VOGU-3710 file (C-alpha; in Angstrom, 3 decimals, decimal comma):
1> xxxxxxxxxx> -13,954/-3,268/39,171  -11,248/-4,686/41,677  -13,000/-8,136/41,223  -13,198/-7,465/37,572  -9,437/-7,040/37,125  -8,846/-9,856/39,139  -11,045/-11,992/36,928  -8,959/-10,777/33,622  -5,709/-11,047/35,136  -6,591/-14,890/36,610
11> xxxxxxxxxx> -5,676/-16,111/33,206  -2,150/-14,664/32,916  -1,613/-15,845/36,363  -2,431/-19,458/35,686  -0,173/-19,086/32,393  2,963/-17,661/34,536  2,337/-20,753/37,545  2,298/-23,079/34,548  5,627/-21,818/33,484  7,405/-21,728/36,535
21> xxxxxxxxxx> 5,917/-25,258/37,167  7,979/-26,676/34,236  10,965/-24,619/34,526  13,428/-27,103/35,146  12,367/-28,624/31,640  12,587/-25,430/29,439  14,941/-23,332/31,508  18,287/-25,652/30,906  17,345/-25,482/27,092  17,432/-21,773/26,677
31> xxxxxxxxxx> 20,343/-21,383/29,128  21,955/-24,197/27,042  21,132/-22,444/23,615  22,413/-18,910/25,417  25,573/-20,424/26,418  26,153/-22,018/22,682  25,935/-18,707/21,226  27,909/-16,884/23,813  30,717/-19,862/23,102  30,551/-19,543/19,520
41> xxxxxxxxxx> 30,837/-15,651/19,672  33,861/-15,691/21,794  35,987/-18,429/20,142  35,260/-16,875/16,587  36,179/-13,526/18,281  39,524/-15,117/19,817  40,504/-16,337/16,201  39,957/-13,306/14,238  41,656/-10,988/16,870  44,122/-13,573/16,459
51> xxxxxxxxxx> 44,900/-12,863/12,660  47,362/-9,977/11,854  45,733/-7,840/9,240  47,440/-6,046/6,380  47,018/-3,043/4,084  48,845/-3,498/0,792  49,083/-0,540/-1,652  49,529/-1,253/-5,365  50,822/0,655/-7,695  50,257/0,227/-11,623
61> xxxxxxxxxx> 52,655/0,825/-14,458  52,020/3,596/-17,217  50,877/1,140/-19,635  48,751/-1,578/-19,038  47,088/-3,410/-22,128  45,399/-6,246/-20,557  41,734/-6,588/-20,393  40,080/-6,730/-17,022  40,045/-10,487/-17,571  43,552/-10,902/-16,150
71> xxxxxxxxxx> 41,886/-9,294/-13,195  39,478/-11,994/-13,169  42,064/-14,526/-13,029  43,531/-12,578/-9,834  40,249/-12,960/-8,106  40,916/-16,624/-8,006  43,142/-15,700/-4,999  40,485/-14,267/-2,991  38,319/-17,543/-3,595  39,437/-19,435/-0,128
81> xxxxxxxxxx> 36,964/-21,747/1,291  38,967/-22,947/4,134  39,005/-22,043/7,602  35,644/-23,542/8,953  35,550/-27,072/7,012  34,510/-29,282/10,125  32,653/-28,874/13,270  36,059/-28,501/15,096  37,111/-25,530/12,937  33,889/-24,230/13,367
91> xxxxxxxxxx> 33,084/-24,386/17,030  36,147/-25,274/19,029  38,883/-23,172/16,874  36,179/-20,394/16,354  37,491/-20,570/12,471  35,940/-18,383/9,809  36,451/-18,311/5,626  38,799/-15,369/5,213  37,939/-12,180/3,873  39,389/-9,622/1,661
101> xxxxxxxxxx> 38,983/-5,932/0,921  39,618/-4,227/-2,243  39,568/-0,522/-2,030  39,575/2,534/-4,326  40,359/5,604/-2,322  41,138/9,284/-3,089  42,807/11,176/-0,491  42,469/14,654/-1,626  42,210/13,854/-5,450  45,079/11,533/-5,011
111> xxxxxxxxxx> 43,619/8,214/-6,523  44,812/4,889/-4,797  44,670/0,943/-4,946  45,001/-0,873/-1,743  43,686/-4,678/-1,031  43,375/-5,310/2,832  43,900/-9,105/3,799  45,654/-11,574/6,690  49,328/-11,775/6,756  49,087/-15,398/5,489
121> xxxxxxxxxx> 47,379/-14,587/2,495  50,075/-11,727/1,298  52,479/-14,079/-0,784  49,926/-15,694/-2,588  47,807/-12,365/-3,602  51,161/-10,945/-4,565  52,079/-13,958/-6,741  48,542/-13,817/-8,499  48,785/-10,070/-9,296  52,586/-10,030/-10,369
131> xxxxxxxxxx> 51,516/-13,200/-12,348  49,060/-10,853/-14,748  50,352/-7,337/-13,850  54,496/-8,037/-14,140  55,193/-4,318/-13,854  53,444/-3,404/-10,706  54,695/-2,433/-7,162  52,852/-4,049/-4,080  53,900/-2,713/-0,574  52,639/-2,941/2,833
141> xxxxxxxxxx> 51,405/0,474/3,942  49,985/1,867/7,475  46,367/1,887/7,164  45,155/5,310/6,070  41,623/4,934/7,852  43,744/5,422/10,673  44,903/8,872/10,057  41,502/10,109/9,508  40,506/11,386/12,911  36,494/11,695/12,514
151> xxxxxxxxxx> 35,792/14,457/14,993  32,144/15,914/14,519  33,454/19,265/15,346  35,743/19,221/12,694  34,679/16,891/9,949  31,603/15,376/8,441  30,981/12,101/6,474  28,305/10,626/4,549  28,361/6,383/4,040  25,932/3,882/2,429
161> xxxxxxxxxx> 26,187/0,324/1,468  24,995/-0,687/-1,475  22,357/-3,532/-2,501  21,286/-5,310/-5,701  17,821/-4,442/-7,208  17,019/-7,850/-8,244  18,021/-11,278/-6,959  21,702/-12,132/-6,909  21,880/-14,656/-10,065  20,773/-11,355/-12,524
171> xxxxxxxxxx> 24,040/-10,356/-13,302  25,393/-6,628/-13,601  26,618/-5,257/-16,642  30,404/-6,126/-16,853  33,546/-5,648/-18,850  32,334/-8,196/-21,358  29,159/-6,046/-22,048  31,420/-3,471/-22,756  33,310/-5,168/-24,967  36,631/-5,314/-23,108
181> xxxxxxxxxx> 37,273/-9,160/-23,511  38,294/-8,642/-26,717  41,184/-6,611/-25,982  40,480/-3,453/-28,193  42,881/-0,972/-28,910  43,076/2,016/-26,138  41,461/4,539/-27,943  38,560/2,503/-28,509  38,185/1,235/-24,893  35,313/2,133/-22,719
191> xxxxxxxxxx> 36,269/1,111/-19,447  33,445/1,954/-16,708  35,706/2,265/-14,216  37,268/5,516/-15,587  34,059/7,057/-14,223  34,783/6,360/-10,944  38,500/7,231/-11,177  37,250/10,674/-12,662  35,140/11,219/-9,426  37,792/10,149/-7,135
201> xxxxxxxxxx> 40,340/12,543/-9,098  38,302/15,370/-8,864  38,136/15,614/-5,117  39,943/18,405/-3,447  41,709/19,568/-0,523  40,170/18,112/3,042  38,267/15,575/0,775  38,337/12,163/0,815  36,495/9,203/-0,742  36,812/5,398/0,223
211> xxxxxxxxxx> 34,995/2,578/-1,820  35,107/-0,957/-0,303  34,522/-4,213/-1,560  34,271/-6,678/0,794  34,558/-10,094/-0,290  34,717/-14,152/0,665  34,480/-17,452/-1,256  30,552/-17,958/-1,618  29,640/-21,717/-0,699  26,135/-23,511/-0,295
221> xxxxxxxxxx> 25,179/-23,176/3,268  21,433/-22,503/3,008  18,826/-24,616/4,469  16,751/-26,714/1,950  12,728/-25,297/1,940  10,198/-27,473/2,818  11,584/-29,211/5,851  12,051/-33,081/6,242  8,189/-33,663/7,248  6,932/-31,800/4,257
231> xxxxxxxxxx> 4,847/-34,053/1,803  4,096/-36,802/4,634  0,805/-37,958/4,314  0,610/-41,546/4,892  2,262/-44,435/6,894  4,195/-45,496/3,941  5,396/-41,767/3,847  6,951/-42,136/6,823  9,575/-44,882/5,874  10,738/-41,979/3,579
241> xxxxxxxxxx> 11,470/-39,868/6,634  15,085/-40,693/7,488  16,434/-40,284/3,813  14,765/-37,026/3,780  16,117/-35,704/7,432  19,644/-36,878/5,691  18,662/-34,745/2,816  17,724/-32,034/4,640  20,686/-31,466/6,568  22,765/-31,324/3,407
251> xxxxxxxxxx> 23,091/-27,410/2,692  21,898/-25,821/-0,541  23,117/-22,977/-2,508  20,217/-20,391/-3,227  22,124/-18,676/-5,287  22,307/-21,131/-7,940  18,890/-22,447/-6,953  17,473/-19,287/-7,821  18,675/-19,448/-11,419  16,270/-22,429/-11,952
261> xxxxxxxxxx> 13,310/-20,057/-10,028  13,785/-17,321/-12,413  14,069/-19,255/-15,462  10,537/-20,895/-14,496  9,044/-17,518/-13,925  10,176/-16,005/-17,464  9,015/-19,111/-18,898  5,608/-19,540/-17,032  5,052/-15,884/-17,842  5,489/-16,297/-21,690
271> xxxxxxxxxx> 3,040/-19,315/-21,305  0,208/-17,388/-19,610  0,722/-14,638/-22,348  0,283/-17,318/-24,926  3,454/-17,000/-26,773  4,440/-20,301/-28,327  3,124/-23,987/-27,808  3,288/-25,778/-24,583  6,137/-28,078/-23,647  3,779/-30,912/-23,512
281> xxxxxxxxxx> 3,130/-30,600/-27,547  7,218/-31,196/-27,799  7,372/-27,779/-28,537  9,294/-25,251/-26,620  7,782/-21,754/-25,516  9,089/-19,176/-27,945  11,043/-16,579/-25,984  11,175/-12,794/-26,991  14,945/-11,828/-27,684  15,423/-9,931/-24,357
291> xxxxxxxxxx> 13,973/-13,028/-22,480  16,512/-14,992/-24,141  19,286/-12,809/-23,130  18,259/-12,741/-19,641  17,872/-16,845/-19,417  21,437/-16,681/-21,069  22,845/-14,220/-18,739  21,406/-16,062/-15,654  22,885/-19,746/-16,640  26,293/-18,235/-17,306
301> xxxxxxxxxx> 26,467/-16,285/-14,262  26,699/-19,240/-12,270  29,343/-20,903/-14,068  31,954/-18,870/-12,628  33,057/-18,605/-9,013  31,207/-16,668/-6,388  31,809/-14,615/-3,463  29,773/-13,324/-0,849  30,383/-9,270/-1,337  29,544/-6,305/0,693
311> xxxxxxxxxx> 29,873/-2,809/-1,087  30,396/0,363/1,394  31,212/3,991/0,310  32,234/7,009/2,403  32,719/10,530/1,555  34,640/12,354/4,318  35,910/15,969/4,524  36,883/18,637/6,964  33,518/21,018/7,458  34,882/23,868/5,265
321> xxxxxxxxxx> 35,619/21,448/2,336  32,477/19,511/2,567  30,787/19,441/-0,868  27,224/18,349/-1,171  27,935/17,545/-4,488  30,475/14,951/-4,420  28,349/13,272/-1,404  25,732/12,716/-3,928  27,721/11,716/-6,635  29,669/9,028/-4,767
331> xxxxxxxxxx> 26,386/6,258/-5,124  26,112/7,502/-8,791  29,408/6,429/-10,054  27,896/2,813/-9,646  25,014/3,624/-12,386  27,239/2,476/-15,116  26,726/-1,102/-13,800  23,095/-0,895/-14,195  20,851/-2,654/-16,623  17,024/-2,484/-16,623
341> xxxxxxxxxx> 16,296/-6,352/-17,673  19,289/-7,526/-15,488  20,577/-6,386/-12,423  22,217/-3,298/-10,812  23,080/-1,457/-7,818  20,590/0,623/-5,081  21,577/2,584/-2,097  20,934/0,016/1,103  21,986/0,990/4,670  23,433/4,748/4,966
351> xxxxxxxxxx> 24,009/7,540/7,197  20,946/9,700/5,826  17,245/9,300/6,421  14,628/10,393/3,613  12,284/12,135/6,329  13,302/14,942/8,516  11,063/13,492/11,408  13,035/9,940/11,243  15,714/11,669/13,304  14,363/14,965/14,483
361> xxxxxxxxxx> 17,391/15,724/17,075  20,132/13,863/14,817  21,279/11,318/17,111  20,453/8,360/14,835  22,283/9,874/11,881  25,327/10,540/14,208  24,963/6,689/15,570  25,145/5,620/11,949  28,340/7,405/11,148  29,695/6,169/13,999
371> xxxxxxxxxx> 28,836/2,702/12,724  29,694/2,836/9,136  33,016/4,463/9,566  34,196/1,876/12,380  32,791/-1,232/10,277  34,773/0,495/7,487  37,790/0,473/9,451  37,300/-2,910/10,749  36,516/-4,206/7,159  33,787/-6,008/9,260
381> xxxxxxxxxx> 30,963/-7,299/6,895  30,033/-11,128/7,674  30,506/-11,370/11,712  29,344/-9,444/14,372  29,408/-6,666/15,592  28,971/-5,217/12,146  26,963/-8,293/10,529  25,540/-7,073/7,235  23,294/-8,687/4,860  25,392/-9,359/1,808
391> xxxxxxxxxx> 24,845/-10,459/-2,070  26,795/-12,714/-4,454  28,624/-11,640/-7,453  31,007/-13,950/-9,464  34,798/-13,336/-10,316  33,625/-11,380/-13,846  31,564/-8,690/-12,105  34,128/-8,515/-9,154  36,979/-7,957/-11,795  34,562/-5,179/-13,698
401> xxxxxxxxxx> 34,034/-3,286/-10,135  38,149/-3,687/-9,493  40,525/-4,075/-11,890  43,811/-2,011/-13,299  43,004/0,602/-16,009  44,960/0,908/-19,220  46,016/4,467/-20,745  42,492/5,188/-21,390  42,192/6,212/-18,063  43,660/9,670/-18,113
411> xxxxxxxxxx> 42,936/10,944/-14,426  46,197/12,928/-13,831  46,258/12,209/-10,035  46,245/8,325/-10,709  49,680/7,291/-9,481  51,463/5,194/-11,740  54,887/3,990/-11,863  57,060/6,024/-14,416  59,293/3,237/-15,599  59,105/-0,797/-15,092
421> xxxxxxxxxx> 61,993/-1,911/-12,778  63,851/-4,820/-14,044  66,716/-7,110/-12,349  70,320/-6,285/-13,275  71,844/-8,678/-15,900  73,378/-11,951/-14,036  76,679/-11,424/-15,827  77,499/-7,920/-14,731  80,913/-6,937/-13,712  81,351/-6,255/-9,670
//
């Protein structure tokens, strides 16, 4: 038996011996790779911690007649791809693209709009909002998340991060679909944000709900598929290797590439179903009205500025005020942006589990609650230690999710400015 055991383990010993013999070759590579990872992480951490975060509260006037198109214009202030343009920026300075957090918050039913940013971007954001909404008040305020002490013995919270039902290029239902781009009269407006505001305004004493939309400028940073050696079958093909390697090193944009892929799928499906003639006969495939709408929506979605986006939701309350119905309704308020043939939101990472045996003792749930709470406070989504899988939305979609509503939003606890402040006349006697 012992001899059999030694015979069985002998190949393993030979492998380990070979590995140790060639350690001077592979060990420095591994150590260099580990050092490089630590170096990049440390430089990036220094860069981020060196920035001064600022939380701005936006108080909106009583009368807003503009459509969400005004907010779509404001979104241009958040499209800032600078900070990591060169090798020196990324790996020596540790630079990253600026990110921002658009927040809709209810504190015991009082609804408030916030924008989190770095100090250097404050003036640009203020100017962009004032240009479209001249009656607003923008003030720097203390961080409301620091005022809530999450003590599991006294309070409870539930949270989740949203994901998309379909690939990113498929758009959600936007304000254009609701007809708000045509600036209808207030009594005819159907603003999808109203449902969110009503939910937030319906919370009671001891309850809070936080909605966080974290975004940064989207840019081409995906690796091309196939690799430089794909398609090489002969010596002649080897002469094309250098340009292939150069082309492979260029980044591609999967958000835009997927549009072509999805349209090809739709056309191929229609051909297989025998509808229309083949393109080889100079006759296009006949698409159904729904398929035409999908193709048009896909092509239109990438004509606007894209943003990497993460959406995080938290419902928190004191133990005696915790309402399970309010907890469940928080995720449901995004259902009005969903369409069956295009895109929509679904729950992603969250604090709960589907089955009790997934967390018998509640330890995993407690860990997740702390994680999502800390990630919200840090406004973290794109970098460790709270790096998550984001998706891409365009400026129109973001303006639908976050804009300043008109009078059609009658939530009584939505704080509005009673009167518009103006500058005194220049010829006023002193």
